[in-house]
N, CA, C and O atoms as a GROMACS GRO file, in nm:
protein
  440
    1MET      N    1   7.626  12.639  -7.488
    1MET     CA    2   7.640  12.540  -7.482
    1MET      C    3   7.536  12.443  -7.593
    1MET      O    4   7.460  12.496  -7.674
    2GLU      N    5   7.549  12.332  -7.580
    2GLU     CA    6   7.410  12.206  -7.635
    2GLU      C    7   7.418  12.103  -7.616
    2GLU      O    8   7.523  12.039  -7.624
    3VAL      N    9   7.302  12.057  -7.583
    3VAL     CA   10   7.331  11.900  -7.538
    3VAL      C   11   7.234  11.840  -7.586
    3VAL      O   12   7.119  11.866  -7.620
    4ALA      N   13   7.315  11.737  -7.583
    4ALA     CA   14   7.258  11.682  -7.684
    4ALA      C   15   7.186  11.537  -7.630
    4ALA      O   16   7.204  11.532  -7.508
    5ALA      N   17   7.095  11.392  -7.691
    5ALA     CA   18   7.021  11.281  -7.593
    5ALA      C   19   6.938  11.261  -7.658
    5ALA      O   20   6.853  11.322  -7.723
    6ILE      N   21   6.987  11.100  -7.620
    6ILE     CA   22   6.952  10.992  -7.663
    6ILE      C   23   6.891  10.883  -7.623
    6ILE      O   24   6.956  10.823  -7.537
    7VAL      N   25   6.802  10.839  -7.649
    7VAL     CA   26   6.761  10.724  -7.626
    7VAL      C   27   6.780  10.656  -7.679
    7VAL      O   28   6.801  10.685  -7.796
    8LEU      N   29   6.792  10.490  -7.633
    8LEU     CA   30   6.864  10.353  -7.694
    8LEU      C   31   6.758  10.213  -7.653
    8LEU      O   32   6.746  10.135  -7.559
    9SER      N   33   6.710  10.232  -7.755
    9SER     CA   34   6.678  10.018  -7.691
    9SER      C   35   6.739   9.933  -7.689
    9SER      O   36   6.754   9.891  -7.804
   10VAL      N   37   6.793   9.871  -7.611
   10VAL     CA   38   6.885   9.802  -7.666
   10VAL      C   39   6.825   9.662  -7.606
   10VAL      O   40   6.776   9.662  -7.492
   11ASP      N   41   6.831   9.507  -7.708
   11ASP     CA   42   6.827   9.425  -7.716
   11ASP      C   43   6.855   9.365  -7.475
   11ASP      O   44   6.953   9.341  -7.404
   12GLN      N   45   6.699   9.369  -7.451
   12GLN     CA   46   6.819   9.290  -7.318
   12GLN      C   47   6.920   9.241  -7.321
   12GLN      O   48   7.014   9.297  -7.264
   13ALA      N   49   6.939   9.112  -7.395
   13ALA     CA   50   7.021   8.964  -7.357
   13ALA      C   51   7.142   9.010  -7.446
   13ALA      O   52   7.218   8.924  -7.490
   14GLN      N   53   7.165   9.147  -7.476
   14GLN     CA   54   7.329   9.215  -7.541
   14GLN      C   55   7.324   9.318  -7.473
   14GLN      O   56   7.366   9.422  -7.524
   15THR      N   57   7.265   9.320  -7.322
   15THR     CA   58   7.301   9.471  -7.288
   15THR      C   59   7.459   9.453  -7.141
   15THR      O   60   7.509   9.540  -7.070
   16GLU      N   61   7.483   9.332  -7.150
   16GLU     CA   62   7.632   9.363  -7.133
   16GLU      C   63   7.759   9.401  -7.272
   16GLU      O   64   7.838   9.495  -7.275
   17GLU      N   65   7.746   9.327  -7.342
   17GLU     CA   66   7.768   9.316  -7.452
   17GLU      C   67   7.804   9.507  -7.524
   17GLU      O   68   7.915   9.555  -7.547
   18PHE      N   69   7.685   9.567  -7.541
   18PHE     CA   70   7.673   9.715  -7.535
   18PHE      C   71   7.733   9.764  -7.457
   18PHE      O   72   7.824   9.846  -7.469
   19GLU      N   73   7.673   9.700  -7.330
   19GLU     CA   74   7.806   9.861  -7.239
   19GLU      C   75   7.949   9.854  -7.267
   19GLU      O   76   8.033   9.944  -7.265
   20ALA      N   77   7.966   9.666  -7.306
   20ALA     CA   78   8.084   9.665  -7.302
   20ALA      C   79   8.189   9.717  -7.446
   20ALA      O   80   8.311   9.719  -7.461
   21GLY      N   81   8.094   9.750  -7.521
   21GLY     CA   82   8.088   9.864  -7.694
   21GLY      C   83   8.127  10.016  -7.620
   21GLY      O   84   8.208  10.108  -7.621
   22PHE      N   85   8.030   9.977  -7.570
   22PHE     CA   86   8.033  10.112  -7.512
   22PHE      C   87   8.124  10.226  -7.443
   22PHE      O   88   8.127  10.349  -7.436
   23ARG      N   89   8.190  10.123  -7.401
   23ARG     CA   90   8.317  10.156  -7.267
   23ARG      C   91   8.453  10.210  -7.396
   23ARG      O   92   8.524  10.311  -7.399
   24GLU      N   93   8.442  10.067  -7.508
   24GLU     CA   94   8.557  10.063  -7.542
   24GLU      C   95   8.517  10.199  -7.669
   24GLU      O   96   8.544  10.319  -7.676
   25HIS      N   97   8.486  10.160  -7.704
   25HIS     CA   98   8.432  10.253  -7.792
   25HIS      C   99   8.448  10.456  -7.786
   25HIS      O  100   8.525  10.550  -7.806
   26GLU      N  101   8.314  10.421  -7.745
   26GLU     CA  102   8.234  10.616  -7.734
   26GLU      C  103   8.281  10.670  -7.559
   26GLU      O  104   8.220  10.734  -7.474
   27LEU      N  105   8.366  10.631  -7.562
   27LEU     CA  106   8.358  10.666  -7.343
   27LEU      C  107   8.518  10.723  -7.433
   27LEU      O  108   8.536  10.845  -7.431
   28PRO      N  109   8.616  10.642  -7.501
   28PRO     CA  110   8.778  10.732  -7.508
   28PRO      C  111   8.735  10.821  -7.601
   28PRO      O  112   8.793  10.927  -7.620
   29THR      N  113   8.593  10.771  -7.687
   29THR     CA  114   8.646  10.930  -7.755
   29THR      C  115   8.598  11.036  -7.669
   29THR      O  116   8.681  11.125  -7.653
   30TRP      N  117   8.444  11.057  -7.587
   30TRP     CA  118   8.390  11.136  -7.459
   30TRP      C  119   8.546  11.221  -7.401
   30TRP      O  120   8.565  11.333  -7.354
   31ILE      N  121   8.629  11.118  -7.429
   31ILE     CA  122   8.732  11.186  -7.310
   31ILE      C  123   8.827  11.239  -7.349
   31ILE      O  124   8.886  11.316  -7.273
   32ASP      N  125   8.877  11.217  -7.489
   32ASP     CA  126   8.926  11.295  -7.603
   32ASP      C  127   8.886  11.385  -7.561
   32ASP      O  128   8.931  11.447  -7.465
   33PHE      N  129   8.774  11.416  -7.640
   33PHE     CA  130   8.682  11.592  -7.632
   33PHE      C  131   8.666  11.651  -7.556
   33PHE      O  132   8.629  11.766  -7.578
   34GLN      N  133   8.680  11.616  -7.452
   34GLN     CA  134   8.631  11.690  -7.296
   34GLN      C  135   8.814  11.720  -7.268
   34GLN      O  136   8.842  11.840  -7.262
   35GLU      N  137   8.935  11.621  -7.250
   35GLU     CA  138   9.056  11.710  -7.272
   35GLU      C  139   9.034  11.808  -7.374
   35GLU      O  140   9.062  11.921  -7.333
   36LYS      N  141   8.984  11.804  -7.518
   36LYS     CA  142   8.998  11.909  -7.600
   36LYS      C  143   8.947  12.027  -7.561
   36LYS      O  144   9.013  12.126  -7.590
   37GLY      N  145   8.801  12.047  -7.476
   37GLY     CA  146   8.722  12.134  -7.423
   37GLY      C  147   8.612  12.184  -7.552
   37GLY      O  148   8.549  12.288  -7.573
   38VAL      N  149   8.625  12.050  -7.627
   38VAL     CA  150   8.516  12.018  -7.662
   38VAL      C  151   8.354  12.010  -7.566
   38VAL      O  152   8.258  12.085  -7.548
   39LEU      N  153   8.392  11.887  -7.527
   39LEU     CA  154   8.278  11.780  -7.442
   39LEU      C  155   8.264  11.854  -7.317
   39LEU      O  156   8.375  11.867  -7.265
   40VAL      N  157   8.183  11.901  -7.257
   40VAL     CA  158   8.207  11.984  -7.122
   40VAL      C  159   8.148  11.847  -7.006
   40VAL      O  160   8.175  11.847  -6.886
   41GLY      N  161   8.070  11.750  -7.069
   41GLY     CA  162   8.023  11.652  -6.999
   41GLY      C  163   7.888  11.586  -7.061
   41GLY      O  164   7.788  11.628  -7.118
   42ALA      N  165   7.960  11.415  -7.005
   42ALA     CA  166   7.839  11.302  -7.024
   42ALA      C  167   7.834  11.207  -6.980
   42ALA      O  168   7.938  11.178  -6.920
   43CYS      N  169   7.729  11.105  -6.976
   43CYS     CA  170   7.692  11.026  -6.928
   43CYS      C  171   7.589  10.902  -7.050
   43CYS      O  172   7.522  10.931  -7.149
   44LEU      N  173   7.621  10.744  -6.975
   44LEU     CA  174   7.513  10.666  -7.004
   44LEU      C  175   7.422  10.630  -6.905
   44LEU      O  176   7.478  10.635  -6.796
   45GLN      N  177   7.291  10.591  -6.894
   45GLN     CA  178   7.239  10.582  -6.815
   45GLN      C  179   7.081  10.436  -6.822
   45GLN      O  180   6.972  10.426  -6.879
   46ARG      N  181   7.153  10.367  -6.738
   46ARG     CA  182   7.020  10.268  -6.764
   46ARG      C  183   6.906  10.295  -6.723
   46ARG      O  184   6.884  10.315  -6.604
   47MET      N  185   6.844  10.299  -6.786
   47MET     CA  186   6.672  10.351  -6.760
   47MET      C  187   6.600  10.242  -6.622
   47MET      O  188   6.657  10.149  -6.565
   48ASP      N  189   6.498  10.283  -6.605
   48ASP     CA  190   6.481  10.207  -6.496
   48ASP      C  191   6.328  10.250  -6.536
   48ASP      O  192   6.235  10.168  -6.537
   49ILE      N  193   6.311  10.406  -6.573
   49ILE     CA  194   6.134  10.468  -6.598
   49ILE      C  195   6.167  10.510  -6.717
   49ILE      O  196   6.271  10.566  -6.750
   50SER      N  197   6.071  10.479  -6.782
   50SER     CA  198   6.080  10.513  -6.900
   50SER      C  199   5.929  10.543  -6.954
   50SER      O  200   5.876  10.441  -6.910
   51SER      N  201   5.822  10.614  -7.021
   51SER     CA  202   5.722  10.705  -7.053
   51SER      C  203   5.646  10.617  -7.199
   51SER      O  204   5.534  10.599  -7.247
   52GLN      N  205   5.872  10.560  -7.244
   52GLN     CA  206   5.815  10.534  -7.426
   52GLN      C  207   5.896  10.315  -7.376
   52GLN      O  208   5.998  10.302  -7.445
   53PRO      N  209   5.875  10.201  -7.303
   53PRO     CA  210   5.888  10.099  -7.274
   53PRO      C  211   5.933  10.052  -7.399
   53PRO      O  212   5.866  10.078  -7.499
   54ARG      N  213   5.990  10.017  -7.404
   54ARG     CA  214   6.007   9.886  -7.536
   54ARG      C  215   6.052   9.675  -7.543
   54ARG      O  216   6.149   9.602  -7.528
   55SER      N  217   5.911   9.667  -7.576
   55SER     CA  218   5.939   9.534  -7.553
   55SER      C  219   6.074   9.421  -7.545
   55SER      O  220   6.121   9.412  -7.659
   56GLY      N  221   6.122   9.366  -7.485
   56GLY     CA  222   6.282   9.303  -7.500
   56GLY      C  223   6.361   9.412  -7.419
   56GLY      O  224   6.400   9.430  -7.304
   57ALA      N  225   6.363   9.449  -7.489
   57ALA     CA  226   6.457   9.626  -7.392
   57ALA      C  227   6.515   9.632  -7.310
   57ALA      O  228   6.512   9.522  -7.255
   58GLN      N  229   6.584   9.708  -7.252
   58GLN     CA  230   6.708   9.806  -7.195
   58GLN      C  231   6.759   9.901  -7.266
   58GLN      O  232   6.852   9.915  -7.345
   59GLN      N  233   6.629   9.998  -7.191
   59GLN     CA  234   6.627  10.180  -7.197
   59GLN      C  235   6.786  10.204  -7.163
   59GLN      O  236   6.850  10.151  -7.072
   60TYR      N  237   6.837  10.312  -7.275
   60TYR     CA  238   6.995  10.406  -7.215
   60TYR      C  239   6.929  10.559  -7.264
   60TYR      O  240   6.865  10.602  -7.360
   61LEU      N  241   6.984  10.612  -7.141
   61LEU     CA  242   6.946  10.731  -7.226
   61LEU      C  243   7.123  10.761  -7.204
   61LEU      O  244   7.179  10.720  -7.103
   62VAL      N  245   7.204  10.842  -7.320
   62VAL     CA  246   7.315  10.892  -7.357
   62VAL      C  247   7.274  11.048  -7.352
   62VAL      O  248   7.193  11.109  -7.422
   63VAL      N  249   7.396  11.115  -7.190
   63VAL     CA  250   7.321  11.237  -7.276
   63VAL      C  251   7.490  11.269  -7.274
   63VAL      O  252   7.589  11.208  -7.233
   64ALA      N  253   7.463  11.407  -7.348
   64ALA     CA  254   7.590  11.507  -7.381
   64ALA      C  255   7.653  11.682  -7.389
   64ALA      O  256   7.660  11.766  -7.478
   65ILE      N  257   7.680  11.679  -7.290
   65ILE     CA  258   7.730  11.805  -7.340
   65ILE      C  259   7.824  11.884  -7.392
   65ILE      O  260   7.931  11.896  -7.333
   66PHE      N  261   7.796  11.961  -7.525
   66PHE     CA  262   7.853  12.037  -7.500
   66PHE      C  263   7.889  12.158  -7.517
   66PHE      O  264   7.808  12.250  -7.518
   67ALA      N  265   8.034  12.175  -7.534
   67ALA     CA  266   8.080  12.376  -7.544
   67ALA      C  267   7.997  12.444  -7.621
   67ALA      O  268   7.910  12.522  -7.582
   68THR      N  269   8.026  12.413  -7.744
   68THR     CA  270   7.924  12.490  -7.808
   68THR      C  271   7.811  12.383  -7.903
   68THR      O  272   7.811  12.260  -7.894
   69GLU      N  273   7.735  12.452  -7.978
   69GLU     CA  274   7.667  12.375  -8.100
   69GLU      C  275   7.813  12.276  -8.186
   69GLU      O  276   7.822  12.153  -8.183
   70GLU      N  277   7.907  12.368  -8.252
   70GLU     CA  278   8.023  12.303  -8.391
   70GLU      C  279   8.053  12.191  -8.319
   70GLU      O  280   8.075  12.092  -8.389
   71GLY      N  281   8.063  12.170  -8.154
   71GLY     CA  282   8.098  12.076  -8.110
   71GLY      C  283   8.019  11.937  -8.117
   71GLY      O  284   8.077  11.828  -8.126
   72HIS      N  285   7.940  11.947  -8.115
   72HIS     CA  286   7.804  11.824  -8.178
   72HIS      C  287   7.832  11.802  -8.293
   72HIS      O  288   7.778  11.699  -8.334
   73HIS      N  289   7.879  11.841  -8.349
   73HIS     CA  290   7.910  11.823  -8.514
   73HIS      C  291   8.056  11.754  -8.526
   73HIS      O  292   8.082  11.639  -8.561
   74LEU      N  293   8.100  11.806  -8.506
   74LEU     CA  294   8.305  11.694  -8.431
   74LEU      C  295   8.264  11.650  -8.396
   74LEU      O  296   8.264  11.548  -8.464
   75HIS      N  297   8.163  11.628  -8.254
   75HIS     CA  298   8.236  11.437  -8.251
   75HIS      C  299   8.087  11.346  -8.362
   75HIS      O  300   8.093  11.224  -8.382
   76ASP      N  301   8.006  11.405  -8.400
   76ASP     CA  302   7.906  11.362  -8.486
   76ASP      C  303   7.974  11.292  -8.582
   76ASP      O  304   7.960  11.176  -8.623
   77ARG      N  305   8.056  11.384  -8.614
   77ARG     CA  306   8.172  11.309  -8.718
   77ARG      C  307   8.254  11.320  -8.789
   77ARG      O  308   8.274  11.342  -8.909
   78ASP      N  309   8.343  11.286  -8.637
   78ASP     CA  310   8.442  11.183  -8.600
   78ASP      C  311   8.423  10.995  -8.632
   78ASP      O  312   8.335  10.929  -8.576
   79PRO      N  313   8.490  10.954  -8.698
   79PRO     CA  314   8.575  10.882  -8.664
   79PRO      C  315   8.478  10.787  -8.609
   79PRO      O  316   8.363  10.756  -8.641
   80ARG      N  317   8.585  10.738  -8.488
   80ARG     CA  318   8.539  10.690  -8.413
   80ARG      C  319   8.430  10.642  -8.353
   80ARG      O  320   8.419  10.536  -8.291
   81PHE      N  321   8.313  10.763  -8.381
   81PHE     CA  322   8.214  10.791  -8.290
   81PHE      C  323   8.122  10.697  -8.489
   81PHE      O  324   8.034  10.612  -8.495
   82GLN      N  325   8.161  10.733  -8.550
   82GLN     CA  326   8.076  10.702  -8.612
   82GLN      C  327   8.104  10.540  -8.696
   82GLN      O  328   8.030  10.521  -8.793
   83LYS      N  329   8.192  10.444  -8.666
   83LYS     CA  330   8.224  10.285  -8.606
   83LYS      C  331   8.153  10.288  -8.514
   83LYS      O  332   8.066  10.212  -8.554
   84TRP      N  333   8.113  10.327  -8.388
   84TRP     CA  334   8.071  10.279  -8.294
   84TRP      C  335   7.906  10.286  -8.345
   84TRP      O  336   7.853  10.178  -8.372
   85ASP      N  337   7.840  10.390  -8.355
   85ASP     CA  338   7.724  10.455  -8.444
   85ASP      C  339   7.670  10.304  -8.537
   85ASP      O  340   7.554  10.273  -8.563
   86GLN      N  341   7.751  10.256  -8.560
   86GLN     CA  342   7.712  10.177  -8.659
   86GLN      C  343   7.693  10.027  -8.601
   86GLN      O  344   7.590   9.959  -8.611
   87LEU      N  345   7.790   9.997  -8.551
   87LEU     CA  346   7.798   9.904  -8.404
   87LEU      C  347   7.654   9.876  -8.309
   87LEU      O  348   7.564   9.793  -8.321
   88ALA      N  349   7.682  10.005  -8.193
   88ALA     CA  350   7.508  10.037  -8.160
   88ALA      C  351   7.378  10.017  -8.205
   88ALA      O  352   7.278   9.989  -8.140
   89ASP      N  353   7.395  10.043  -8.372
   89ASP     CA  354   7.255   9.979  -8.416
   89ASP      C  355   7.288   9.872  -8.433
   89ASP      O  356   7.198   9.812  -8.493
   90SER      N  357   7.371   9.811  -8.412
   90SER     CA  358   7.341   9.584  -8.465
   90SER      C  359   7.284   9.597  -8.321
   90SER      O  360   7.183   9.528  -8.340
   91PHE      N  361   7.275   9.635  -8.188
   91PHE     CA  362   7.247   9.567  -8.031
   91PHE      C  363   7.066   9.640  -8.044
   91PHE      O  364   7.011   9.623  -7.935
   92GLN      N  365   6.983   9.701  -8.131
   92GLN     CA  366   6.866   9.806  -8.067
   92GLN      C  367   6.754   9.710  -8.164
   92GLN      O  368   6.752   9.668  -8.280
   93VAL      N  369   6.688   9.704  -8.071
   93VAL     CA  370   6.550   9.684  -8.118
   93VAL      C  371   6.393   9.720  -8.130
   93VAL      O  372   6.281   9.669  -8.131
   94ALA      N  373   6.500   9.909  -8.142
   94ALA     CA  374   6.408   9.948  -8.189
   94ALA      C  375   6.479  10.114  -8.223
   94ALA      O  376   6.570  10.179  -8.171
   95PRO      N  377   6.386  10.138  -8.336
   95PRO     CA  378   6.405  10.252  -8.328
   95PRO      C  379   6.519  10.353  -8.223
   95PRO      O  380   6.481  10.343  -8.106
   96ALA      N  381   6.643  10.444  -8.236
   96ALA     CA  382   6.669  10.542  -8.117
   96ALA      C  383   6.578  10.632  -8.120
   96ALA      O  384   6.494  10.633  -8.210
   97MET      N  385   6.580  10.741  -8.000
   97MET     CA  386   6.466  10.853  -7.989
   97MET      C  387   6.589  10.975  -7.959
   97MET      O  388   6.630  10.957  -7.844
   98ALA      N  389   6.658  11.088  -8.023
   98ALA     CA  390   6.763  11.162  -8.036
   98ALA      C  391   6.718  11.304  -8.019
   98ALA      O  392   6.638  11.334  -8.107
   99PHE      N  393   6.746  11.409  -7.926
   99PHE     CA  394   6.691  11.530  -7.922
   99PHE      C  395   6.844  11.552  -7.861
   99PHE      O  396   6.928  11.481  -7.805
  100ALA      N  397   6.831  11.708  -7.907
  100ALA     CA  398   6.959  11.835  -7.961
  100ALA      C  399   6.920  11.933  -7.967
  100ALA      O  400   6.821  11.970  -8.031
  101GLY      N  401   6.982  11.989  -7.906
  101GLY     CA  402   6.958  12.172  -7.904
  101GLY      C  403   7.017  12.269  -7.764
  101GLY      O  404   7.048  12.244  -7.647
  102GLU      N  405   7.012  12.368  -7.836
  102GLU     CA  406   7.072  12.540  -7.735
  102GLU      C  407   7.062  12.544  -7.609
  102GLU      O  408   6.955  12.592  -7.573
  103THR      N  409   7.132  12.512  -7.525
  103THR     CA  410   7.088  12.538  -7.306
  103THR      C  411   7.077  12.677  -7.335
  103THR      O  412   7.165  12.738  -7.396
  104ILE      N  413   6.951  12.743  -7.284
  104ILE     CA  414   6.891  12.848  -7.212
  104ILE      C  415   6.866  12.865  -7.093
  104ILE      O  416   6.795  12.964  -7.076
  105LEU      N  417   6.899  12.803  -6.986
  105LEU     CA  418   6.889  12.845  -6.890
  105LEU      C  419   6.994  12.675  -6.826
  105LEU      O  420   6.979  12.570  -6.889
  106LYS      N  421   7.082  12.682  -6.710
  106LYS     CA  422   7.189  12.621  -6.644
  106LYS      C  423   7.135  12.631  -6.494
  106LYS      O  424   7.033  12.688  -6.455
  107VAL      N  425   7.223  12.565  -6.427
  107VAL     CA  426   7.243  12.534  -6.305
  107VAL      C  427   7.345  12.477  -6.319
  107VAL      O  428   7.349  12.399  -6.414
  108GLY      N  429   7.471  12.491  -6.235
  108GLY     CA  430   7.565  12.368  -6.170
  108GLY      C  431   7.645  12.355  -6.297
  108GLY      O  432   7.743  12.281  -6.293
  109LEU      N  433   7.613  12.422  -6.417
  109LEU     CA  434   7.765  12.346  -6.531
  109LEU      C  435   7.810  12.540  -6.547
  109LEU      O  436   7.761  12.653  -6.547
  110SER      N  437   7.972  12.439  -6.562
  110SER     CA  438   7.992  12.562  -6.642
  110SER      C  439   7.976  12.599  -6.737
  110SER      O  440   8.010  12.714  -6.764
   0.00000   0.00000   0.00000
């Protein structure tokens, strides 16, 4: 199992457009990957607390839990994600922070 977590700093004036774009572009990819057994689960969260706040930004936490490390790579190479990734960059006021790695302990996840 591999978990990828990304913090995005989206221009506060564009949060509705960003969230709509996420629903339109990334959510269908998540659903497809989950149906194929590649993605265990994923979520998009509006962050109310951040130790690294960005001025003028609403921060979002994106978490994707993949069945394997290869699933993460399949997702990142998927043309649907690549298109969304380019669009999502246009909403950001600061560089994204990305973290990923193999799960070593878990509770409540298949």
